[in-house]
Each structure stands twice: as structure tokens, then as C-alpha cells.
C-alpha positions as CSV (number, residue, x, y, z in Angstrom):
1,M,54.6,35.3,-18.6
2,P,55.6,31.7,-19.3
3,G,54.9,30.3,-22.8
4,Q,51.3,29.4,-23.4
5,A,52.1,25.8,-24.5
6,Q,53.5,25.1,-21.0
7,W,50.1,25.6,-19.5
8,R,47.4,24.0,-21.6
9,F,44.7,21.6,-20.9
10,E,44.3,18.6,-23.4
11,G,41.9,15.9,-23.8
12,N,38.0,15.4,-23.6
13,T,37.7,14.1,-20.1
14,T,37.1,15.6,-16.8
15,P,37.9,14.0,-13.4
16,T,35.3,12.7,-10.8
17,W,34.6,14.6,-7.7
18,E,36.7,12.2,-5.8
19,E,39.5,12.7,-8.1
20,V,39.3,16.5,-8.0
21,I,39.5,16.5,-4.2
22,Q,42.4,14.1,-4.2
23,R,44.3,16.5,-6.5
24,Y,43.6,19.5,-4.1
25,A,44.4,17.3,-1.0
26,E,47.8,16.5,-2.6
27,F,48.5,20.2,-3.1
28,D,47.6,20.8,0.5
29,R,49.9,18.0,1.6
30,T,53.0,18.8,-0.6
31,R,52.9,22.6,-1.4
32,P,53.4,25.4,1.0
33,G,50.8,28.3,0.9
34,T,48.0,25.9,0.1
35,T,45.2,24.8,2.3
36,L,42.1,22.6,1.7
37,V,39.3,22.8,4.3
38,Q,35.7,21.5,4.5
39,I,33.2,24.4,4.6
40,G,29.9,22.7,4.8
41,R,27.8,20.0,3.2
42,D,25.7,19.3,0.1
43,D,22.0,18.3,0.5
44,D,23.1,14.6,0.1
45,G,25.6,14.9,3.0
46,S,28.7,15.1,0.9
47,P,31.3,17.5,2.1
48,I,31.9,20.8,0.2
49,H,35.5,22.0,0.3
50,L,37.4,25.3,0.0
51,F,41.0,25.5,-1.4
52,V,43.0,28.6,-0.4
53,L,46.1,29.7,-2.2
54,S,47.8,32.7,-0.8
55,D,51.5,33.5,-1.2
56,G,53.1,34.1,2.3
57,S,49.9,35.5,3.9
58,G,48.3,32.6,5.7
59,S,45.1,30.7,5.0
60,T,42.6,32.6,7.1
61,P,40.4,35.6,6.2
62,D,42.1,37.7,9.0
63,S,45.6,36.8,8.0
64,I,45.0,37.5,4.4
65,R,43.4,40.9,5.1
66,A,46.1,41.7,7.6
67,A,48.6,41.2,4.8
68,G,46.7,43.8,2.8
69,K,45.5,41.4,0.1
70,N,42.3,41.2,-1.8
71,I,40.4,37.9,-2.5
72,L,39.3,36.4,-5.8
73,W,36.7,33.7,-5.2
74,I,36.1,31.0,-7.8
75,T,33.1,28.6,-7.6
76,N,33.2,25.6,-9.8
77,G,30.5,23.0,-10.6
78,I,27.5,25.0,-9.6
79,H,26.2,23.2,-12.7
80,P,28.3,20.1,-12.8
81,G,27.4,19.3,-16.3
82,E,29.5,22.4,-17.2
83,P,32.8,21.2,-15.8
84,D,35.2,23.5,-17.7
85,G,36.1,25.6,-14.6
86,I,36.8,22.5,-12.6
87,D,39.7,21.6,-14.9
88,A,40.7,25.2,-15.5
89,S,41.1,25.8,-11.8
90,L,43.3,22.8,-11.3
91,L,45.4,24.1,-14.2
92,L,45.5,27.5,-12.6
93,V,46.6,26.2,-9.2
94,Q,49.4,24.1,-11.0
95,A,50.5,27.1,-13.0
96,L,50.6,29.4,-10.0
97,L,52.6,26.9,-7.8
98,D,55.1,26.0,-10.5
99,S,55.7,29.4,-12.1
100,D,57.3,32.1,-10.2
101,Q,56.1,34.6,-12.7
102,Y,52.5,33.4,-12.5
103,M,52.9,33.3,-8.6
104,G,53.6,37.0,-8.9
105,L,49.9,37.6,-9.7
106,L,49.4,36.6,-6.0
107,A,51.3,39.6,-4.7
108,H,48.1,41.5,-3.8
109,T,45.5,38.8,-4.0
110,A,44.6,35.4,-2.4
111,V,42.6,32.8,-4.4
112,C,39.7,30.8,-2.8
113,I,38.4,28.0,-5.0
114,V,35.4,25.8,-4.4
115,P,36.6,22.8,-6.3
116,V,33.0,21.4,-6.8
117,Y,30.1,23.2,-5.3
118,N,27.2,20.9,-6.4
119,V,28.8,17.7,-5.2
120,S,25.6,15.6,-5.5
121,G,25.1,16.8,-9.1
122,A,28.7,16.1,-9.9
123,R,28.2,12.5,-8.6
124,Q,25.4,12.0,-11.1
125,R,27.7,11.4,-14.0
126,N,26.5,10.8,-17.5
127,G,27.2,11.7,-21.1
128,T,23.8,12.5,-22.3
129,S,22.0,15.2,-20.3
130,R,23.9,18.1,-21.9
131,V,22.6,17.3,-25.4
132,N,23.7,20.7,-26.9
133,Q,27.3,20.5,-25.5
134,M,30.4,19.2,-27.3
135,G,32.2,17.2,-24.5
136,P,33.6,16.1,-22.2
137,E,32.8,12.4,-22.5
138,E,31.2,12.4,-19.0
139,Y,30.1,15.1,-16.7
140,G,27.6,15.8,-13.9
141,F,24.1,16.8,-13.7
142,R,22.6,20.4,-13.3
143,G,20.4,19.7,-10.3
144,N,21.7,18.8,-6.8
145,A,20.3,16.0,-4.6
146,R,17.0,18.0,-4.3
147,N,17.0,18.7,-8.0
148,L,17.5,22.3,-7.3
149,D,19.4,24.6,-9.7
150,L,21.8,26.2,-7.2
151,N,22.3,29.3,-9.4
152,R,18.6,30.2,-8.7
153,D,18.8,29.7,-4.9
154,F,20.7,32.6,-3.5
155,M,17.7,34.5,-2.2
156,K,15.3,31.7,-1.2
157,V,18.2,29.5,0.2
158,D,16.5,26.1,0.0
159,A,19.6,24.0,-0.4
160,A,22.2,23.1,2.2
161,N,24.7,23.9,-0.5
162,T,23.5,27.5,-0.6
163,R,23.7,27.8,3.2
164,T,27.3,26.6,3.0
165,L,28.3,29.0,0.3
166,I,26.6,32.1,1.8
167,T,28.2,31.3,5.2
168,A,31.6,31.0,3.5
169,L,31.2,34.2,1.6
170,N,30.1,36.1,4.6
171,T,33.3,34.7,6.4
172,W,35.8,35.5,3.6
173,D,34.1,38.5,2.1
174,P,35.8,38.2,-1.3
175,D,36.3,41.3,-3.6
176,I,35.6,39.6,-6.8
177,Y,33.3,36.5,-7.2
178,F,34.0,34.3,-10.3
179,E,31.8,31.4,-11.3
180,T,32.5,29.0,-14.2
181,H,29.8,28.0,-16.7
182,V,29.1,26.8,-20.2
183,S,26.6,28.8,-22.4
184,N,23.7,27.6,-24.4
185,G,22.2,29.3,-27.4
186,A,23.2,30.4,-30.9
187,D,26.3,29.2,-32.7
188,H,29.1,31.7,-33.3
189,Q,32.9,32.0,-33.5
190,Y,33.5,33.0,-29.9
191,V,34.9,30.5,-27.5
192,M,34.0,32.6,-24.4
193,E,31.0,34.8,-23.4
194,L,31.6,37.1,-20.5
195,L,28.8,37.7,-18.0
196,T,29.2,40.3,-15.4
197,T,27.0,42.0,-12.8
198,H,24.9,44.3,-15.0
199,P,26.6,47.6,-14.8
200,D,23.5,49.7,-14.6
201,K,22.5,48.3,-11.3
202,L,26.0,48.2,-9.7
203,D,27.4,50.8,-7.4
204,P,29.0,53.6,-9.4
205,D,32.7,53.1,-8.1
206,L,32.5,49.2,-8.6
207,R,31.0,49.9,-12.0
208,H,33.8,52.2,-12.9
209,F,36.4,49.6,-11.7
210,M,34.7,46.9,-13.6
211,Q,34.1,48.8,-16.9
212,E,37.2,50.9,-17.0
213,R,39.7,48.5,-15.4
214,L,38.7,45.0,-15.4
215,M,36.8,44.3,-18.5
216,P,39.1,46.0,-21.0
217,R,42.1,44.0,-19.6
218,Q,40.1,40.8,-19.7
219,Y,39.2,41.3,-23.4
220,G,42.7,42.4,-24.3
221,W,44.2,39.5,-22.5
222,M,42.0,37.1,-24.2
223,E,42.5,38.6,-27.6
224,Q,46.3,38.4,-27.3
225,R,46.0,34.7,-26.6
226,G,43.7,33.9,-29.5
227,H,40.5,33.3,-27.4
228,L,37.6,35.3,-29.0
229,M,35.3,36.6,-26.3
230,C,32.0,38.5,-26.5
231,P,29.5,39.8,-23.9
232,Y,27.0,37.2,-22.6
233,F,23.8,37.7,-24.7
234,E,20.3,36.6,-25.5
235,T,19.0,36.7,-29.1
236,H,16.4,39.4,-29.6
237,R,14.6,37.2,-32.1
238,V,16.2,34.0,-33.4
239,I,19.8,34.5,-34.7
240,P,22.4,37.0,-33.5
241,E,22.3,39.1,-36.7
242,Q,18.7,40.1,-35.9
243,G,19.9,41.7,-32.7
244,L,21.2,40.8,-29.2
245,T,20.2,41.8,-25.7
246,G,22.2,41.7,-22.6
247,F,21.1,39.8,-19.4
248,V,20.0,41.4,-16.1
249,D,21.2,39.2,-13.3
250,G,18.5,39.3,-10.7
251,P,19.6,38.6,-7.0
252,R,18.5,34.9,-7.4
253,Y,21.7,34.5,-9.4
254,S,25.1,34.5,-7.9
255,T,26.3,37.7,-9.6
256,G,23.1,39.6,-8.8
257,Y,23.4,38.4,-5.1
258,N,27.0,39.3,-4.8
259,A,26.4,42.8,-6.2
260,L,24.1,43.3,-3.2
261,R,27.2,42.7,-1.1
262,Q,29.3,45.3,-2.8
263,R,31.2,42.7,-4.9
264,I,31.8,42.4,-8.7
265,G,30.3,39.2,-10.0
266,I,31.7,37.4,-13.1
267,L,30.6,34.4,-14.9
268,S,32.8,32.7,-17.6
269,E,30.3,31.2,-20.1
270,S,32.5,29.1,-22.5
271,H,30.6,28.2,-25.7
272,M,29.0,24.8,-25.7
273,L,29.9,24.0,-29.3
274,K,33.6,24.5,-29.0
275,P,35.9,21.5,-28.2
276,Y,36.3,20.8,-24.5
277,E,39.9,21.6,-24.3
278,D,39.5,25.0,-26.0
279,R,36.8,25.9,-23.5
280,V,39.0,24.8,-20.6
281,N,41.9,26.7,-21.8
282,A,39.8,29.9,-22.5
283,T,38.4,29.7,-18.9
284,F,42.0,29.2,-17.5
285,Q,43.1,32.4,-19.4
286,L,40.1,34.4,-18.3
287,L,41.0,33.5,-14.7
288,L,44.5,34.6,-15.2
289,A,43.3,37.9,-16.8
290,T,41.1,38.6,-13.8
291,L,44.1,37.9,-11.4
292,A,46.3,40.2,-13.5
293,V,43.9,43.1,-13.1
294,M,43.6,42.5,-9.3
295,N,47.4,42.5,-9.1
296,E,47.8,45.7,-11.1
297,E,45.0,47.7,-9.4
298,P,44.7,46.4,-5.8
299,E,44.2,49.7,-4.1
300,E,41.6,51.0,-6.6
301,L,39.6,47.8,-6.0
302,K,39.8,48.1,-2.3
303,Q,38.8,51.6,-2.3
304,A,35.9,51.0,-4.8
305,R,34.5,48.4,-2.4
306,A,34.8,50.7,0.7
307,N,33.1,53.5,-1.2
308,A,30.3,51.1,-2.3
309,R,29.8,50.0,1.4
310,A,29.7,53.6,2.6
311,R,27.1,54.5,-0.2
312,A,25.0,51.5,0.7
313,M,24.6,52.7,4.2
314,E,23.3,56.1,3.0
315,L,20.8,54.5,0.7
316,V,17.6,56.6,0.5
317,R,15.8,55.2,-2.7
318,Y,16.3,51.8,-3.9
319,Q,15.8,50.6,-7.5
320,T,14.9,47.0,-8.3
321,N,13.1,44.6,-10.8
322,W,15.4,45.7,-13.6
323,R,14.5,44.9,-17.2
324,I,16.4,45.5,-20.5
325,D,15.2,48.5,-22.4
326,T,14.9,47.2,-25.9
327,T,14.2,50.7,-27.2
328,A,17.9,51.8,-26.5
329,V,19.8,50.3,-29.3
330,D,23.5,50.3,-29.8
331,S,25.6,48.1,-32.0
332,L,28.1,45.5,-31.3
333,E,30.9,44.0,-33.4
334,W,30.0,40.4,-34.2
335,H,31.8,37.4,-35.5
336,G,29.3,34.7,-36.2
337,Y,28.3,32.1,-38.8
338,E,25.9,32.5,-41.7
339,A,22.5,31.0,-40.9
340,D,19.5,30.0,-43.0
341,T,16.4,27.9,-42.8
342,V,15.9,24.4,-44.3
343,T,13.1,22.0,-44.0
344,S,13.4,19.8,-40.9
345,V,13.5,16.0,-41.7
346,V,12.0,15.6,-38.1
347,T,8.9,18.0,-38.3
348,G,8.7,18.9,-42.0
349,L,8.8,22.5,-40.8
350,P,11.5,25.1,-41.3
351,R,14.5,25.0,-39.0
352,W,17.5,27.2,-38.5
353,R,21.0,26.0,-39.6
354,F,24.4,27.6,-39.0
355,H,27.1,27.2,-41.5
356,R,30.5,27.0,-39.8
357,D,32.4,27.3,-43.0
358,R,30.9,30.6,-43.8
359,T,31.7,33.2,-41.2
360,T,30.2,36.6,-40.7
361,D,32.0,39.7,-39.4
362,V,29.3,42.4,-39.1
363,R,27.8,44.8,-36.5
364,V,24.6,43.8,-34.9
365,P,21.9,45.6,-32.9
366,W,22.9,45.5,-29.2
367,M,20.4,46.3,-26.4
368,N,22.0,46.4,-23.0
369,R,20.6,49.3,-21.1
370,A,18.7,48.2,-18.0
371,L,16.0,50.2,-16.3
372,P,14.3,49.6,-12.9
373,V,10.6,48.8,-12.9
374,L,10.3,49.6,-9.1
375,Q,11.7,52.3,-6.8
376,L,11.3,52.1,-3.1
377,E,11.9,54.5,-0.3
378,R,14.1,53.1,2.5
379,P,12.2,52.8,5.8
380,A,13.9,53.4,9.2
381,A,13.7,49.7,9.9
382,Y,11.7,46.6,9.2
383,L,9.6,44.9,12.0
384,I,9.3,41.1,11.5
385,P,6.9,39.2,13.9
386,Q,8.8,36.3,15.4
387,A,6.3,33.8,14.0
388,W,8.0,34.1,10.6
389,H,11.2,32.3,11.7
390,E,12.0,31.0,8.3
391,V,12.8,34.4,6.9
392,I,14.4,35.5,10.2
393,D,16.8,32.5,10.0
394,R,17.8,33.3,6.5
395,L,18.4,36.9,7.3
396,R,20.8,35.7,10.1
397,L,22.5,33.5,7.7
398,D,23.4,36.6,5.7
399,R,24.6,38.4,8.9
400,V,22.0,41.1,8.5
401,P,22.1,43.3,11.6
402,M,19.0,42.9,13.7
403,Q,17.6,43.3,17.2
404,V,15.4,40.9,19.1
405,L,13.0,42.9,21.2
406,T,13.4,42.3,24.9
407,G,10.3,44.3,25.9
408,Q,7.2,45.8,24.3
409,R,7.8,48.6,22.1
410,R,5.4,50.9,20.0
411,F,6.3,51.7,16.4
412,V,4.7,53.9,13.8
413,V,4.8,51.7,10.7
414,E,3.6,51.4,7.1
415,T,1.4,48.4,6.7
416,Q,1.2,46.9,3.2
417,R,-1.8,44.8,2.0
418,I,-1.7,42.6,-1.0
419,E,-4.3,43.9,-3.5
420,D,-3.5,41.8,-6.5
421,Y,-0.8,39.3,-7.6
422,R,-0.4,36.5,-10.2
423,T,1.1,33.1,-9.6
424,V,3.0,31.1,-12.2
425,D,1.2,28.0,-13.5
426,D,4.2,25.6,-13.1
427,P,6.6,25.1,-10.2
428,Y,10.0,26.9,-10.5
429,E,12.8,25.6,-8.4
430,G,10.4,24.2,-5.8
431,H,8.1,27.2,-5.6
432,Y,5.1,28.8,-7.2
433,L,6.4,32.3,-7.9
434,H,4.3,35.3,-7.4
435,R,4.4,38.1,-10.0
436,H,2.8,41.5,-10.7
437,V,2.2,42.2,-7.1
438,V,0.1,45.3,-6.2
439,T,0.0,46.6,-2.6
440,T,-1.6,49.4,-0.9
441,T,-0.1,51.1,2.1
442,S,-1.5,52.6,5.3
443,V,0.1,54.1,8.4
444,D,-0.6,52.5,11.8
445,T,0.8,52.2,15.3
446,V,1.6,48.6,16.4
447,L,3.1,47.0,19.4
448,G,6.1,44.9,19.0
449,V,6.4,42.2,21.6
450,V,9.3,40.3,23.2
451,G,10.9,38.1,20.6
452,D,9.9,40.1,17.5
453,V,12.8,41.1,15.3
454,L,13.7,44.7,14.4
455,V,16.0,45.1,11.3
456,P,17.5,48.6,11.5
457,M,18.5,50.2,8.2
458,G,21.6,52.2,7.5
459,Q,23.7,49.1,7.0
460,P,25.7,47.7,4.1
461,T,23.1,45.1,3.9
462,D,20.2,47.5,3.2
463,A,19.9,46.6,-0.5
464,L,19.8,42.9,0.3
465,V,17.2,43.4,3.0
466,M,14.9,45.4,0.7
467,E,15.2,42.9,-2.0
468,L,14.2,40.2,0.4
469,L,11.5,41.9,2.6
470,E,9.6,44.2,0.1
471,P,6.6,42.2,-1.3
472,R,6.8,43.8,-4.8
473,A,10.5,42.8,-5.3
474,A,10.7,40.1,-7.9
475,D,13.1,37.8,-5.9
476,G,11.8,38.6,-2.4
477,Y,10.5,36.3,0.2
478,F,6.9,37.1,-0.8
479,A,7.6,36.3,-4.5
480,W,9.0,32.9,-3.4
481,G,6.1,32.0,-1.3
482,F,7.4,32.4,2.2
483,F,4.3,34.3,3.2
484,D,1.6,32.3,1.4
485,A,-0.3,31.7,4.6
486,V,-1.6,35.2,4.6
487,L,-3.1,34.7,1.2
488,Q,-5.6,32.2,2.5
489,Q,-8.8,33.3,4.2
490,K,-9.2,31.1,7.4
491,E,-12.8,31.9,8.5
492,W,-15.9,31.8,6.5
493,F,-19.6,32.2,6.9
494,S,-22.8,30.2,6.2
495,D,-24.8,32.3,3.8
496,Y,-28.2,31.6,5.3
497,V,-26.9,33.0,8.7
498,F,-25.0,35.8,7.2
499,E,-27.9,37.1,5.2
500,D,-29.6,38.8,8.1
501,I,-26.2,40.1,9.5
502,A,-25.4,41.6,6.0
503,A,-28.8,43.3,5.9
504,R,-28.2,45.0,9.2
505,L,-24.6,46.1,8.2
506,L,-25.9,47.6,5.0
507,A,-28.7,49.3,6.7
508,G,-26.3,50.9,9.2
509,D,-23.6,51.8,6.6
510,P,-24.9,53.7,3.5
511,A,-21.4,53.9,2.1
512,L,-21.1,50.2,2.0
513,A,-24.5,49.8,0.5
514,A,-23.5,52.3,-2.2
515,D,-20.3,50.3,-2.9
516,L,-22.3,47.1,-3.2
517,D,-24.8,48.7,-5.6
518,A,-22.0,50.2,-7.8
519,M,-20.3,46.8,-8.0
520,R,-23.6,45.3,-9.2
521,Q,-23.9,48.0,-11.8
522,R,-20.4,47.4,-13.1
523,D,-20.4,43.6,-13.2
524,P,-23.6,41.8,-14.3
525,A,-22.1,38.4,-13.4
526,F,-21.6,39.7,-9.9
527,A,-25.2,41.0,-9.7
528,R,-26.4,37.5,-10.4
529,N,-24.2,35.9,-7.9
530,A,-25.7,35.9,-4.4
531,F,-22.7,34.4,-2.6
532,A,-20.2,36.8,-4.3
533,Q,-22.4,39.8,-3.0
534,L,-22.5,38.3,0.5
535,L,-18.7,37.9,0.3
536,F,-18.3,41.5,-0.8
537,V,-20.1,42.6,2.3
538,Y,-18.3,40.1,4.6
539,R,-14.9,41.2,3.6
540,R,-15.8,44.8,4.4
541,S,-17.3,44.0,7.7
542,P,-15.9,43.8,11.2
543,H,-16.2,40.0,11.0
544,M,-13.4,39.8,8.4
545,E,-10.1,38.5,9.9
546,P,-7.6,41.4,9.7
547,G,-4.6,39.2,8.7
548,Y,-6.0,38.2,5.4
549,L,-3.8,39.7,2.7
550,R,-1.9,41.7,5.3
551,Y,1.8,41.5,4.5
552,P,3.4,40.6,8.0
553,V,6.6,42.6,7.7
554,L,6.1,46.1,8.7
555,R,8.0,49.2,7.4
556,V,9.0,51.2,10.5
557,V,8.6,54.9,10.1
558,E,9.6,55.9,13.7
């Protein structure tokens, strides 16, 4: 490969969005094999672009696949305050175009680059909002025009940006998804943290390719070029020496979402306290390392994805709501800095301080095993009443196979009722998330009518569909509040009127009377509350609306 010095980023500035697009437009005008196209719009109306670099195989998904190539997808500026990948990708394109040896990395791979994804955030330039970050002098802002964090939006799809990206990903179907970031957290010697789709929840063939082919080559490449890299981590307590945990990327995140589409997801997380030019160069080298593996193992990657798709269609039991098992402790080689506490001049209380002149080279506790909290049996299909068009539209965006009923059809279904749930106190990305959802299930026969939507299972999208449509899934439509209307009781009663009705109901239903009496015995406050007792009877009577707490999406048995 060409000498490292020839391809290095220098400086502490990053171009504006307009300047970035001008650079890519110049490549498109002057260099063969390059194409810049608009793929959609940001929430503020700004265009979102895609740059395609493919040596001799055209610039469309069909022509690239016809040439037998795989696709590396790079998304930059999802958090524009973390612009390292924007500059690293410009350097990558220049190196690929100017070096025959680097261009050889595209023998089996095409590169698709989103130059800046969060355009509206990139246009909110400042030099203050990333207070923990060392450079560049100016950068963009994390939120987009709707103040949404786009790397939390892959399931709820609130942003026009997300609709743009999901549509493009479904069109191009890349094999590896690579997104560029800057990390926060503890100080240490590493310039790069590597975040991948968590292996425990990835398809076995893709996991094997990622762990046995991709990651060892990435780590070796970075080490050979003097860029220290460690796994992305969270501190178990305060400082790394007290233990580190891995990160489970739920489907709201890009890597978690792409895993549901049988893709390996990668995030480069350069370290916030390293000089900007070091971070950009490390990101550039990690991109090259990824291309090198794709060039060396193209058929194995292709076969792994094909096997993953076939296995997804045969899914019987699905696992979700993954959590790190902190009882499974391994160890990890660690290159950090000594840390101690001193008295804060601000608060007068102890604060941590890292000593960059005193390095540590130790092994630290490492907890990275993930376990599923929830296991679900796959139904034959899901039946979605047409009234819930917001979720149907989002499933269509993801090209989920579905059938719109053209006539009445009877289905045997499992109906789920929401027995309990908790809602967060504060809004999160425009929603009040529901957590700890408890449901009960009963079997029923229902009539689907013209316009209702049947989502048959046995498709590569089954895992995505179950994540979205199961009410207990942590990132599903219920969790994000798309079905909140069923959580509100619409009809009520006047107590003085319902008193006589309740008396007749209790007289005619000894079991209901016994349940009421048992509740009074268990709960003295309930026994002193007349309205609560009337409500207890009302909600167990024929007068109670059947749709209250009834989850609208039905699991089709036959």
C-alpha cells in the first residue's frame, strides 16, 4: 500500500455542508466511476446526497450486483458535532481515486457514502456544544431540524431524514453498514473505539464472519499503523479499571436496525480527547481496513448474508430485549491513564482526574455477554386493522411483504391485552416511552374486512416485524406510543346511576361479587373508596368498552 504520509489529514477544521457537497460534486464531474445523486430530504428541506464509487461496475444497485460486487455503506454526520467521518470519507475517496493500489480494494466492493446525513444539524455550526470534545474549531449540532437524534429513530421513523435513509438502504441493500462517530466517556490511550452489532444477537454466519474475519483484520490493520483501538465500552462503575461492559445496540440504533436486515453494522467511535487530525486519520484507516477485508473475503461475506436471510425466513422463536449479563466476567487488556480523586474547586466535593503523564497497562474486568429478556413464538401472520395507518405506512417504507384484504376473511388469532406498563417521566426523542409491559393472551376468531392488512411471516423481514409489532418489544410501536389511544378509556358512568346497575350485576354474578369482596379484603384503601369499587364492577361488566387496553395488532394462528 502507498506510504501513510501521502494520505493524511492535517489541521483542526472541517468543511461546511456546502463545501463537502462541492467536493463530491467535483469528483462526480471530473473522475470516472463516481456519481453524486440526491436520495431525499432533511426535515428542513435540504437535500441529502449519496456518493457512489465503483470501479468499472456502474453506479446503480443492479449494475453493481450484476458485476458480482458487495457494497460498503458509509453514513457520515448523523451527529454533525462528530464530523471525523466527513473528513475521513473525503480523504478515502481521494486516496481510492489517486492510488491504483488503493483502488484495488474496490475489485469486489462498491462504496456508497452519505456525505452528510443530518444536514440541518450540520448547518447549525458552533464551537461550543461538544464541550467534552477536542476540536475541530467549528462543527454541527447533534439534533436535526426537529431536534431529533437520528441515531435513535430507526424504528419510530419520525424524521424525513430517516425515511430517506431507510428507503435508500432498501434500494441498495449494502452488505456492511459503517457509521462514523466520536465517543464520550472515560479518558484512555486509545484513539478509536470499535462498536459493532452485538455478536450474541447477530445471525451465526454473520457473527462468524464479523468475529473471525472482519474484526481481527481491523484490529491488526490499526495496530500496524499506530492507531490504538479497543472495543466500544461503558464503565461498570466510574473508571475503566473498575470494569467495563459492552453495549447492546437495540434496533432504534443504526447497527441494531441493520442487524435485523441481515447486515453487519459498524460504528467508528474516535476518542473525543484526541486531536482532531488523529481522530480523522484513525477513522480513515478503519475504513480502509474494512474495505481490505471485504476485498479479501467477498464470497464468504456474500454467502454469510444469503445464509442469514434463509435462516431468518425459517425463524420459529425470536429473542429480544437484550441486556448485558454482568455476572459473566471476562478480562480485557487495557491501556489507560492513572486516575484519582481530588477536591473540586467548583463543588468542594471529590472529582475524578485522569493523569495523561502516567499510563496504565493492565487487564480489567470485561462484561460483554448479552442475554435476551424476552422470547417470542413467531405467529403465522399479523393482522393490522387499517385504522392504524401510521404503522402500516412505516412497514411499507421497510418493504415488509403485506397483503391488503380485498374481501372479508375469518382468522383464528391471539389477542393481547395490556395488563400493566410503566411510562417514563420525561420525553425521549419526542415520545414518552412505555416500559415493563405485561400482557395476557387469549384465542379468538375475528373478521378481517376489506382494507385491513395481513403481514405474512416466513420472510427475511420477520425479525424486524416482530420487533415492531410485539407490544413487549422495547423498541416496538407500542413502546414508542403509536397505540396510546387504546390506553385511554372513552366511556364512563355516573356513580349515582350505576349504583343500581352494579347491584343487579353483583346479584346475578356470584363470582364477580366474590372477586369484589376479595379485593376489599386485600386492599383497605380500596374498601374505603366507593368510586373505585364501582369502577371495579364496571370494568368487568358488559358495559365496559371492549377496545380498552386491547392491543389492536392480532397474532394470526390460522
